[in-house]
A tleap script that builds the chain and sets N, CA, C and O, in Angstrom:
source leaprc.protein.ff14SB
mol = sequence {
  NMET THR LYS PRO ASN PRO THR THR ILE VAL
  LEU SER ILE LEU CYS ILE LEU LEU LEU ALA
  THR THR VAL VAL LEU PHE LEU ARG LYS ASP
  GLY ASP THR TRP VAL CYS ASN GLY ILE GLU
  TRP VAL LYS HIE GLY ASN PRO SER ALA LEU
  LYS PRO ALA GLN PRO CYS GLY GLU GLY VAL
  ALA THR SER PRO THR ILE ASN PRO VAL LYS
  TYR THR GLU PHE PRO ILE ASN ASN TYR SER
  SER SER THR THR GLU ILE ASP ILE SER TYR
  ASN ASN ILE LYS SER LEU PRO SER GLN ILE
  ASP ARG PHE THR ASN LEU GLN VAL PHE ILE
  LEU LYS CGLY
}
set mol.1.N position { -3.556 -75.347 2.421 }
set mol.1.CA position { -3.574 -74.062 3.220 }
set mol.1.C position { -2.311 -73.399 3.058 }
set mol.1.O position { -1.260 -74.040 3.089 }
set mol.2.N position { -2.346 -72.101 2.879 }
set mol.2.CA position { -1.180 -71.287 2.658 }
set mol.2.C position { -0.532 -70.744 3.899 }
set mol.2.O position { -1.203 -70.437 4.884 }
set mol.3.N position { 0.800 -70.624 3.849 }
set mol.3.CA position { 1.513 -69.977 5.111 }
set mol.3.C position { 1.215 -68.587 5.179 }
set mol.3.O position { 1.095 -67.929 4.146 }
set mol.4.N position { 1.072 -68.032 6.428 }
set mol.4.CA position { 0.816 -66.581 6.522 }
set mol.4.C position { 2.120 -65.780 6.261 }
set mol.4.O position { 3.207 -66.246 6.604 }
set mol.5.N position { 2.016 -64.651 5.690 }
set mol.5.CA position { 3.061 -63.897 5.349 }
set mol.5.C position { 3.783 -63.325 6.663 }
set mol.5.O position { 3.098 -62.892 7.590 }
set mol.6.N position { 5.115 -63.334 6.716 }
set mol.6.CA position { 5.805 -62.839 7.994 }
set mol.6.C position { 5.560 -61.496 8.331 }
set mol.6.O position { 5.531 -61.116 9.501 }
set mol.7.N position { 5.355 -60.646 7.212 }
set mol.7.CA position { 4.993 -59.169 7.436 }
set mol.7.C position { 3.635 -59.065 8.153 }
set mol.7.O position { 3.423 -58.250 9.051 }
set mol.8.N position { 2.806 -59.875 7.732 }
set mol.8.CA position { 1.396 -59.820 8.325 }
set mol.8.C position { 1.512 -60.231 9.910 }
set mol.8.O position { 0.909 -59.598 10.777 }
set mol.9.N position { 2.282 -61.264 10.170 }
set mol.9.CA position { 2.450 -61.744 11.570 }
set mol.9.C position { 3.032 -60.603 12.373 }
set mol.9.O position { 2.483 -60.283 13.428 }
set mol.10.N position { 4.096 -59.974 11.947 }
set mol.10.CA position { 4.808 -58.905 12.643 }
set mol.10.C position { 3.825 -57.771 12.906 }
set mol.10.O position { 3.712 -57.274 14.027 }
set mol.11.N position { 3.093 -57.357 11.816 }
set mol.11.CA position { 2.181 -56.231 11.987 }
set mol.11.C position { 0.948 -56.506 12.971 }
set mol.11.O position { 0.438 -55.627 13.666 }
set mol.12.N position { 0.545 -57.818 12.936 }
set mol.12.CA position { -0.443 -58.270 13.780 }
set mol.12.C position { -0.007 -58.194 15.225 }
set mol.12.O position { -0.786 -57.706 16.044 }
set mol.13.N position { 1.262 -58.669 15.627 }
set mol.13.CA position { 1.739 -58.581 16.955 }
set mol.13.C position { 1.922 -57.184 17.375 }
set mol.13.O position { 1.601 -56.836 18.511 }
set mol.14.N position { 2.432 -56.350 16.501 }
set mol.14.CA position { 2.549 -54.899 16.869 }
set mol.14.C position { 1.244 -54.248 17.230 }
set mol.14.O position { 1.142 -53.485 18.190 }
set mol.15.N position { 0.223 -54.576 16.413 }
set mol.15.CA position { -1.114 -53.944 16.663 }
set mol.15.C position { -1.555 -54.437 18.036 }
set mol.15.O position { -2.035 -53.634 18.836 }
set mol.16.N position { -1.410 -55.742 18.345 }
set mol.16.CA position { -1.917 -56.231 19.671 }
set mol.16.C position { -1.139 -55.573 20.801 }
set mol.16.O position { -1.703 -55.207 21.832 }
set mol.17.N position { 0.167 -55.428 20.590 }
set mol.17.CA position { 1.030 -54.701 21.711 }
set mol.17.C position { 0.468 -53.362 21.901 }
set mol.17.O position { 0.145 -52.955 23.017 }
set mol.18.N position { 0.339 -52.627 20.767 }
set mol.18.CA position { -0.180 -51.223 20.878 }
set mol.18.C position { -1.518 -51.146 21.568 }
set mol.18.O position { -1.762 -50.246 22.372 }
set mol.19.N position { -2.343 -52.044 21.270 }
set mol.19.CA position { -3.758 -52.072 21.875 }
set mol.19.C position { -3.623 -52.320 23.377 }
set mol.19.O position { -4.234 -51.619 24.184 }
set mol.20.N position { -2.792 -53.355 23.761 }
set mol.20.CA position { -2.585 -53.706 25.079 }
set mol.20.C position { -2.002 -52.536 25.942 }
set mol.20.O position { -2.429 -52.253 27.062 }
set mol.21.N position { -0.981 -51.888 25.300 }
set mol.21.CA position { -0.314 -50.705 25.902 }
set mol.21.C position { -1.335 -49.625 26.204 }
set mol.21.O position { -1.369 -49.108 27.321 }
set mol.22.N position { -2.160 -49.278 25.245 }
set mol.22.CA position { -3.173 -48.285 25.400 }
set mol.22.C position { -4.215 -48.633 26.527 }
set mol.22.O position { -4.591 -47.756 27.304 }
set mol.23.N position { -4.634 -49.812 26.596 }
set mol.23.CA position { -5.590 -50.262 27.648 }
set mol.23.C position { -4.835 -50.148 28.998 }
set mol.23.O position { -5.428 -49.589 29.920 }
set mol.24.N position { -3.618 -50.610 29.196 }
set mol.24.CA position { -2.993 -50.515 30.460 }
set mol.24.C position { -2.853 -48.994 30.776 }
set mol.24.O position { -3.193 -48.590 31.888 }
set mol.25.N position { -2.416 -48.227 29.933 }
set mol.25.CA position { -2.209 -46.742 30.251 }
set mol.25.C position { -3.455 -46.068 30.648 }
set mol.25.O position { -3.463 -45.188 31.509 }
set mol.26.N position { -4.613 -46.513 29.968 }
set mol.26.CA position { -5.869 -45.865 30.285 }
set mol.26.C position { -6.370 -46.280 31.677 }
set mol.26.O position { -6.883 -45.464 32.443 }
set mol.27.N position { -6.205 -47.570 31.974 }
set mol.27.CA position { -6.637 -48.048 33.292 }
set mol.27.C position { -5.791 -47.549 34.453 }
set mol.27.O position { -6.253 -47.391 35.583 }
set mol.28.N position { -4.499 -47.304 34.108 }
set mol.28.CA position { -3.523 -46.886 35.181 }
set mol.28.C position { -3.550 -45.468 35.557 }
set mol.28.O position { -2.979 -45.079 36.576 }
set mol.29.N position { -4.285 -44.569 34.662 }
set mol.29.CA position { -4.254 -43.122 34.912 }
set mol.29.C position { -4.821 -42.785 36.258 }
set mol.29.O position { -5.671 -43.494 36.796 }
set mol.30.N position { -4.337 -41.691 36.793 }
set mol.30.CA position { -4.716 -41.347 38.199 }
set mol.30.C position { -6.010 -40.502 38.198 }
set mol.30.O position { -6.017 -39.305 37.910 }
set mol.31.N position { -7.087 -41.207 38.535 }
set mol.31.CA position { -8.409 -40.544 38.544 }
set mol.31.C position { -8.697 -39.970 40.045 }
set mol.31.O position { -9.566 -39.122 40.244 }
set mol.32.N position { -7.972 -40.454 40.968 }
set mol.32.CA position { -8.254 -40.052 42.343 }
set mol.32.C position { -7.110 -39.035 42.766 }
set mol.32.O position { -5.977 -39.438 43.030 }
set mol.33.N position { -7.411 -37.901 42.807 }
set mol.33.CA position { -6.331 -36.896 43.071 }
set mol.33.C position { -7.033 -35.593 43.521 }
set mol.33.O position { -8.263 -35.543 43.489 }
set mol.34.N position { -6.284 -34.514 43.947 }
set mol.34.CA position { -6.821 -33.270 44.339 }
set mol.34.C position { -6.572 -32.401 43.236 }
set mol.34.O position { -5.497 -32.425 42.636 }
set mol.35.N position { -7.661 -31.508 42.887 }
set mol.35.CA position { -7.538 -30.537 41.747 }
set mol.35.C position { -7.750 -29.210 42.302 }
set mol.35.O position { -8.610 -29.012 43.160 }
set mol.36.N position { -6.927 -28.210 41.801 }
set mol.36.CA position { -7.049 -26.858 42.167 }
set mol.36.C position { -8.216 -26.263 41.406 }
set mol.36.O position { -8.146 -26.200 40.179 }
set mol.37.N position { -9.354 -25.794 42.096 }
set mol.37.CA position { -10.522 -25.352 41.425 }
set mol.37.C position { -10.630 -23.863 41.918 }
set mol.37.O position { -11.192 -23.657 42.994 }
set mol.38.N position { -10.146 -22.863 41.225 }
set mol.38.CA position { -10.308 -21.512 41.678 }
set mol.38.C position { -9.222 -21.225 42.746 }
set mol.38.O position { -8.031 -21.064 42.478 }
set mol.39.N position { -9.792 -21.175 44.051 }
set mol.39.CA position { -8.852 -20.805 45.068 }
set mol.39.C position { -8.732 -21.778 46.114 }
set mol.39.O position { -8.106 -21.529 47.145 }
set mol.40.N position { -9.357 -22.985 45.878 }
set mol.40.CA position { -9.271 -24.185 46.934 }
set mol.40.C position { -9.113 -25.498 46.237 }
set mol.40.O position { -9.443 -25.645 45.060 }
set mol.41.N position { -8.613 -26.437 46.964 }
set mol.41.CA position { -8.359 -27.826 46.471 }
set mol.41.C position { -9.646 -28.596 46.594 }
set mol.41.O position { -10.312 -28.559 47.629 }
set mol.42.N position { -9.989 -29.290 45.542 }
set mol.42.CA position { -11.229 -30.050 45.505 }
set mol.42.C position { -10.904 -31.526 45.225 }
set mol.42.O position { -10.005 -31.779 44.423 }
set mol.43.N position { -11.536 -32.455 45.795 }
set mol.43.CA position { -11.290 -33.882 45.569 }
set mol.43.C position { -11.856 -34.284 44.232 }
set mol.43.O position { -12.959 -33.890 43.852 }
set mol.44.N position { -11.009 -35.147 43.466 }
set mol.44.CA position { -11.472 -35.725 42.203 }
set mol.44.C position { -11.403 -37.219 42.414 }
set mol.44.O position { -10.302 -37.769 42.437 }
set mol.45.N position { -12.505 -37.897 42.566 }
set mol.45.CA position { -12.511 -39.233 42.926 }
set mol.45.C position { -12.313 -39.396 44.465 }
set mol.45.O position { -12.819 -38.613 45.270 }
set mol.46.N position { -11.591 -40.399 44.800 }
set mol.46.CA position { -11.233 -40.704 46.286 }
set mol.46.C position { -9.776 -40.767 46.448 }
set mol.46.O position { -9.214 -41.861 46.484 }
set mol.47.N position { -9.055 -39.540 46.560 }
set mol.47.CA position { -7.549 -39.576 46.678 }
set mol.47.C position { -7.159 -40.267 47.994 }
set mol.47.O position { -7.810 -40.141 49.031 }
set mol.48.N position { -6.078 -40.985 47.875 }
set mol.48.CA position { -5.511 -41.615 49.084 }
set mol.48.C position { -4.519 -40.452 49.817 }
set mol.48.O position { -4.315 -40.501 51.030 }
set mol.49.N position { -4.030 -39.588 49.110 }
set mol.49.CA position { -3.163 -38.494 49.699 }
set mol.49.C position { -3.955 -37.552 50.400 }
set mol.49.O position { -5.148 -37.381 50.148 }
set mol.50.N position { -3.247 -36.853 51.384 }
set mol.50.CA position { -3.979 -35.788 52.070 }
set mol.50.C position { -4.130 -34.509 51.330 }
set mol.50.O position { -3.383 -34.334 50.368 }
set mol.51.N position { -4.949 -33.637 51.630 }
set mol.51.CA position { -5.233 -32.378 50.868 }
set mol.51.C position { -3.842 -31.633 50.868 }
set mol.51.O position { -3.178 -31.586 51.904 }
set mol.52.N position { -3.421 -31.070 49.734 }
set mol.52.CA position { -2.135 -30.346 49.711 }
set mol.52.C position { -2.095 -29.213 50.631 }
set mol.52.O position { -3.100 -28.521 50.799 }
set mol.53.N position { -0.993 -28.981 51.237 }
set mol.53.CA position { -0.899 -27.897 52.308 }
set mol.53.C position { -0.630 -26.555 51.611 }
set mol.53.O position { -0.954 -25.499 52.155 }
set mol.54.N position { -0.041 -26.594 50.414 }
set mol.54.CA position { 0.267 -25.260 49.740 }
set mol.54.C position { -0.939 -24.728 49.148 }
set mol.54.O position { -1.765 -25.518 48.690 }
set mol.55.N position { -1.156 -23.365 49.099 }
set mol.55.CA position { -2.376 -22.796 48.448 }
set mol.55.C position { -2.388 -22.910 46.981 }
set mol.55.O position { -1.346 -23.158 46.374 }
set mol.56.N position { -3.520 -22.740 46.374 }
set mol.56.CA position { -3.532 -22.787 44.971 }
set mol.56.C position { -4.473 -21.737 44.336 }
set mol.56.O position { -5.270 -21.105 45.031 }
set mol.57.N position { -4.371 -21.579 43.097 }
set mol.57.CA position { -5.401 -20.629 42.447 }
set mol.57.C position { -4.961 -19.254 42.308 }
set mol.57.O position { -3.775 -18.932 42.378 }
set mol.58.N position { -5.979 -18.390 42.098 }
set mol.58.CA position { -5.665 -16.907 41.893 }
set mol.58.C position { -5.450 -16.229 43.231 }
set mol.58.O position { -4.897 -15.129 43.222 }
set mol.59.N position { -5.816 -16.753 44.347 }
set mol.59.CA position { -5.552 -16.026 45.608 }
set mol.59.C position { -4.138 -16.258 46.135 }
set mol.59.O position { -3.791 -15.709 47.180 }
set mol.60.N position { -3.332 -17.028 45.473 }
set mol.60.CA position { -1.993 -17.324 45.868 }
set mol.60.C position { -1.068 -16.183 45.719 }
set mol.60.O position { -0.985 -15.639 44.618 }
set mol.61.N position { -0.350 -15.759 46.736 }
set mol.61.CA position { 0.584 -14.715 46.650 }
set mol.61.C position { 1.827 -15.206 45.970 }
set mol.61.O position { 2.406 -16.239 46.307 }
set mol.62.N position { 2.193 -14.443 45.031 }
set mol.62.CA position { 3.372 -14.900 44.181 }
set mol.62.C position { 4.663 -14.204 44.733 }
set mol.62.O position { 4.601 -13.201 45.444 }
set mol.63.N position { 5.741 -14.752 44.389 }
set mol.63.CA position { 6.981 -14.174 44.960 }
set mol.63.C position { 7.244 -12.931 44.197 }
set mol.63.O position { 6.839 -12.814 43.040 }
set mol.64.N position { 7.934 -11.959 44.830 }
set mol.64.CA position { 8.071 -10.686 44.243 }
set mol.64.C position { 8.953 -10.705 43.064 }
set mol.64.O position { 9.836 -11.563 43.031 }
set mol.65.N position { 8.831 -9.883 42.106 }
set mol.65.CA position { 9.419 -9.854 40.856 }
set mol.65.C position { 10.771 -9.069 41.136 }
set mol.65.O position { 10.808 -8.014 41.768 }
set mol.66.N position { 11.829 -9.678 40.616 }
set mol.66.CA position { 13.182 -9.069 40.786 }
set mol.66.C position { 13.448 -8.263 39.447 }
set mol.66.O position { 13.480 -8.750 38.316 }
set mol.67.N position { 13.633 -6.939 39.794 }
set mol.67.CA position { 13.816 -6.016 38.557 }
set mol.67.C position { 15.314 -6.302 38.064 }
set mol.67.O position { 16.242 -6.400 38.868 }
set mol.68.N position { 15.459 -6.414 36.824 }
set mol.68.CA position { 16.842 -6.524 36.350 }
set mol.68.C position { 17.669 -5.264 36.544 }
set mol.68.O position { 17.172 -4.145 36.419 }
set mol.69.N position { 18.988 -5.480 36.863 }
set mol.69.CA position { 19.924 -4.379 37.063 }
set mol.69.C position { 20.270 -3.713 35.710 }
set mol.69.O position { 20.486 -4.384 34.701 }
set mol.70.N position { 20.309 -2.463 35.733 }
set mol.70.CA position { 20.700 -1.831 34.506 }
set mol.70.C position { 22.161 -1.415 34.529 }
set mol.70.O position { 22.624 -0.862 35.526 }
set mol.71.N position { 22.907 -1.672 33.439 }
set mol.71.CA position { 24.286 -1.306 33.437 }
set mol.71.C position { 24.594 -0.252 32.415 }
set mol.71.O position { 23.970 -0.196 31.356 }
set mol.72.N position { 25.559 0.587 32.730 }
set mol.72.CA position { 25.972 1.627 31.769 }
set mol.72.C position { 27.420 1.376 31.459 }
set mol.72.O position { 28.234 1.055 32.325 }
set mol.73.N position { 27.690 1.524 30.272 }
set mol.73.CA position { 29.145 1.355 29.669 }
set mol.73.C position { 29.850 2.661 29.615 }
set mol.73.O position { 29.331 3.662 29.121 }
set mol.74.N position { 31.056 2.638 30.138 }
set mol.74.CA position { 31.929 3.834 30.024 }
set mol.74.C position { 33.212 3.456 29.404 }
set mol.74.O position { 33.892 2.557 29.898 }
set mol.75.N position { 33.570 4.077 28.374 }
set mol.75.CA position { 34.841 3.770 27.675 }
set mol.75.C position { 36.104 4.102 28.598 }
set mol.75.O position { 36.086 5.023 29.414 }
set mol.76.N position { 37.174 3.285 28.397 }
set mol.76.CA position { 38.419 3.632 29.116 }
set mol.76.C position { 39.104 4.856 28.499 }
set mol.76.O position { 38.928 5.156 27.318 }
set mol.77.N position { 39.867 5.535 29.304 }
set mol.77.CA position { 40.512 6.771 28.856 }
set mol.77.C position { 41.543 6.492 27.790 }
set mol.77.O position { 41.696 7.301 26.874 }
set mol.78.N position { 42.258 5.384 27.864 }
set mol.78.CA position { 43.262 5.110 26.851 }
set mol.78.C position { 42.636 4.388 25.560 }
set mol.78.O position { 43.347 3.589 24.949 }
set mol.79.N position { 41.485 4.614 25.180 }
set mol.79.CA position { 40.820 4.041 24.112 }
set mol.79.C position { 41.675 4.224 22.760 }
set mol.79.O position { 42.069 5.324 22.372 }
set mol.80.N position { 41.889 3.121 22.153 }
set mol.80.CA position { 42.566 3.142 20.831 }
set mol.80.C position { 41.654 3.156 19.812 }
set mol.80.O position { 40.733 2.340 19.844 }
set mol.81.N position { 41.757 4.027 18.810 }
set mol.81.CA position { 40.905 4.146 17.656 }
set mol.81.C position { 41.257 3.268 16.607 }
set mol.81.O position { 40.709 3.427 15.516 }
set mol.82.N position { 42.160 2.288 16.778 }
set mol.82.CA position { 42.606 1.365 15.705 }
set mol.82.C position { 41.547 0.340 15.421 }
set mol.82.O position { 40.619 0.115 16.198 }
set mol.83.N position { 41.729 -0.276 14.263 }
set mol.83.CA position { 40.579 -1.183 13.780 }
set mol.83.C position { 40.344 -2.279 14.812 }
set mol.83.O position { 41.217 -2.622 15.609 }
set mol.84.N position { 39.112 -2.820 14.761 }
set mol.84.CA position { 38.840 -3.970 15.661 }
set mol.84.C position { 38.723 -5.304 14.912 }
set mol.84.O position { 38.197 -6.289 15.429 }
set mol.85.N position { 39.214 -5.298 13.725 }
set mol.85.CA position { 39.250 -6.439 12.890 }
set mol.85.C position { 40.629 -7.135 13.026 }
set mol.85.O position { 41.645 -6.443 13.105 }
set mol.86.N position { 40.687 -8.451 13.056 }
set mol.86.CA position { 41.896 -9.185 13.153 }
set mol.86.C position { 42.050 -9.901 11.854 }
set mol.86.O position { 41.201 -10.699 11.457 }
set mol.87.N position { 43.172 -9.603 11.173 }
set mol.87.CA position { 43.470 -10.315 9.835 }
set mol.87.C position { 44.256 -11.657 10.142 }
set mol.87.O position { 45.384 -11.676 10.635 }
set mol.88.N position { 43.555 -12.725 9.805 }
set mol.88.CA position { 44.286 -13.981 10.074 }
set mol.88.C position { 44.596 -14.696 8.779 }
set mol.88.O position { 44.493 -15.921 8.709 }
set mol.89.N position { 44.974 -13.957 7.756 }
set mol.89.CA position { 45.371 -14.527 6.488 }
set mol.89.C position { 46.742 -15.197 6.758 }
set mol.89.O position { 47.352 -14.997 7.808 }
set mol.90.N position { 47.185 -15.970 5.808 }
set mol.90.CA position { 48.452 -16.621 5.983 }
set mol.90.C position { 49.571 -15.712 6.090 }
set mol.90.O position { 50.440 -15.989 6.917 }
set mol.91.N position { 49.686 -14.684 5.394 }
set mol.91.CA position { 50.701 -13.678 5.373 }
set mol.91.C position { 50.828 -12.938 6.674 }
set mol.91.O position { 51.915 -12.452 6.985 }
set mol.92.N position { 49.718 -12.820 7.492 }
set mol.92.CA position { 49.741 -12.103 8.765 }
set mol.92.C position { 49.762 -12.884 9.957 }
set mol.92.O position { 49.591 -12.316 11.036 }
set mol.93.N position { 49.954 -14.145 9.898 }
set mol.93.CA position { 49.941 -14.928 11.027 }
set mol.93.C position { 51.080 -14.620 12.132 }
set mol.93.O position { 50.863 -14.807 13.329 }
set mol.94.N position { 52.306 -14.134 11.638 }
set mol.94.CA position { 53.294 -13.746 12.574 }
set mol.94.C position { 52.839 -12.537 13.310 }
set mol.94.O position { 53.200 -12.410 14.480 }
set mol.95.N position { 52.058 -11.602 12.733 }
set mol.95.CA position { 51.559 -10.335 13.413 }
set mol.95.C position { 50.412 -10.602 14.283 }
set mol.95.O position { 50.011 -9.706 15.026 }
set mol.96.N position { 49.838 -11.771 14.262 }
set mol.96.CA position { 48.533 -12.068 15.033 }
set mol.96.C position { 48.626 -11.771 16.468 }
set mol.96.O position { 47.664 -11.218 17.001 }
set mol.97.N position { 49.735 -12.091 17.203 }
set mol.97.CA position { 49.681 -11.653 18.647 }
set mol.97.C position { 49.542 -10.115 18.821 }
set mol.97.O position { 48.810 -9.676 19.708 }
set mol.98.N position { 50.206 -9.321 18.024 }
set mol.98.CA position { 50.105 -7.914 18.214 }
set mol.98.C position { 48.667 -7.390 17.816 }
set mol.98.O position { 48.156 -6.409 18.355 }
set mol.99.N position { 48.129 -8.053 16.932 }
set mol.99.CA position { 46.699 -7.706 16.453 }
set mol.99.C position { 45.740 -8.065 17.540 }
set mol.99.O position { 44.781 -7.328 17.770 }
set mol.100.N position { 45.965 -9.241 18.270 }
set mol.100.CA position { 45.145 -9.512 19.415 }
set mol.100.C position { 45.263 -8.555 20.615 }
set mol.100.O position { 44.327 -8.213 21.338 }
set mol.101.N position { 46.571 -8.165 20.726 }
set mol.101.CA position { 46.927 -7.234 21.862 }
set mol.101.C position { 46.215 -5.919 21.562 }
set mol.101.O position { 45.676 -5.297 22.477 }
set mol.102.N position { 46.199 -5.491 20.331 }
set mol.102.CA position { 45.593 -4.162 19.985 }
set mol.102.C position { 44.056 -4.371 20.034 }
set mol.102.O position { 43.357 -3.428 20.405 }
set mol.103.N position { 43.555 -5.416 19.721 }
set mol.103.CA position { 42.048 -5.734 19.858 }
set mol.103.C position { 41.643 -5.734 21.275 }
set mol.103.O position { 40.581 -5.185 21.566 }
set mol.104.N position { 42.458 -6.357 22.313 }
set mol.104.CA position { 42.019 -6.325 23.647 }
set mol.104.C position { 42.214 -5.048 24.350 }
set mol.104.O position { 41.739 -4.905 25.476 }
set mol.105.N position { 42.835 -4.167 23.808 }
set mol.105.CA position { 42.930 -2.817 24.279 }
set mol.105.C position { 41.683 -2.005 24.231 }
set mol.105.O position { 41.586 -0.952 24.862 }
set mol.106.N position { 40.739 -2.480 23.496 }
set mol.106.CA position { 39.507 -1.796 23.374 }
set mol.106.C position { 38.407 -2.271 24.460 }
set mol.106.O position { 37.230 -2.492 24.172 }
set mol.107.N position { 38.898 -2.379 25.592 }
set mol.107.CA position { 38.093 -2.966 26.733 }
set mol.107.C position { 37.072 -1.752 27.142 }
set mol.107.O position { 37.291 -0.570 26.878 }
set mol.108.N position { 36.095 -2.171 27.727 }
set mol.108.CA position { 34.980 -1.343 28.219 }
set mol.108.C position { 34.741 -1.672 29.605 }
set mol.108.O position { 34.609 -2.856 29.916 }
set mol.109.N position { 34.667 -0.713 30.512 }
set mol.109.CA position { 34.295 -1.046 31.961 }
set mol.109.C position { 32.753 -1.163 31.970 }
set mol.109.O position { 32.045 -0.393 31.322 }
set mol.110.N position { 32.319 -2.065 32.660 }
set mol.110.CA position { 30.762 -2.083 32.910 }
set mol.110.C position { 30.447 -1.760 34.316 }
set mol.110.O position { 30.703 -2.549 35.225 }
set mol.111.N position { 29.895 -0.605 34.507 }
set mol.111.CA position { 29.579 -0.175 35.928 }
set mol.111.C position { 28.165 -0.298 36.166 }
set mol.111.O position { 27.372 -0.108 35.244 }
set mol.112.N position { 27.777 -0.603 37.346 }
set mol.112.CA position { 26.382 -0.705 37.828 }
set mol.112.C position { 25.783 0.726 37.849 }
set mol.112.O position { 26.306 1.625 38.509 }
set mol.113.N position { 24.725 0.892 37.141 }
set mol.113.CA position { 24.078 2.189 36.979 }
set mol.113.C position { 22.871 2.323 37.822 }
set mol.113.O position { 22.213 3.364 37.796 }
savepdb mol mol.pdb
quit
């Protein structure tokens, strides 16, 4: 008699575990519950929980929609027309603080419109 291949043994064990897990999950699923059918709660099976107090379905009033606020941008009076690009090459590293300062002067107020 020949010895069984270890790969066959491992695959057989995995198949048995997969089958057992599938059976347990199938038997465990909740068949006894309340289901929203249209505008009312309907029993599905024999639920142990009480009928839900919150309404369901199309007749439920939804919360009001909040309209997004629109904003308008207004430029600052001391707007600088200088470039908005910062040169970070090796030769310009010393001037980087002044470049950043010039860049941050291009601020914009955001006012509620």
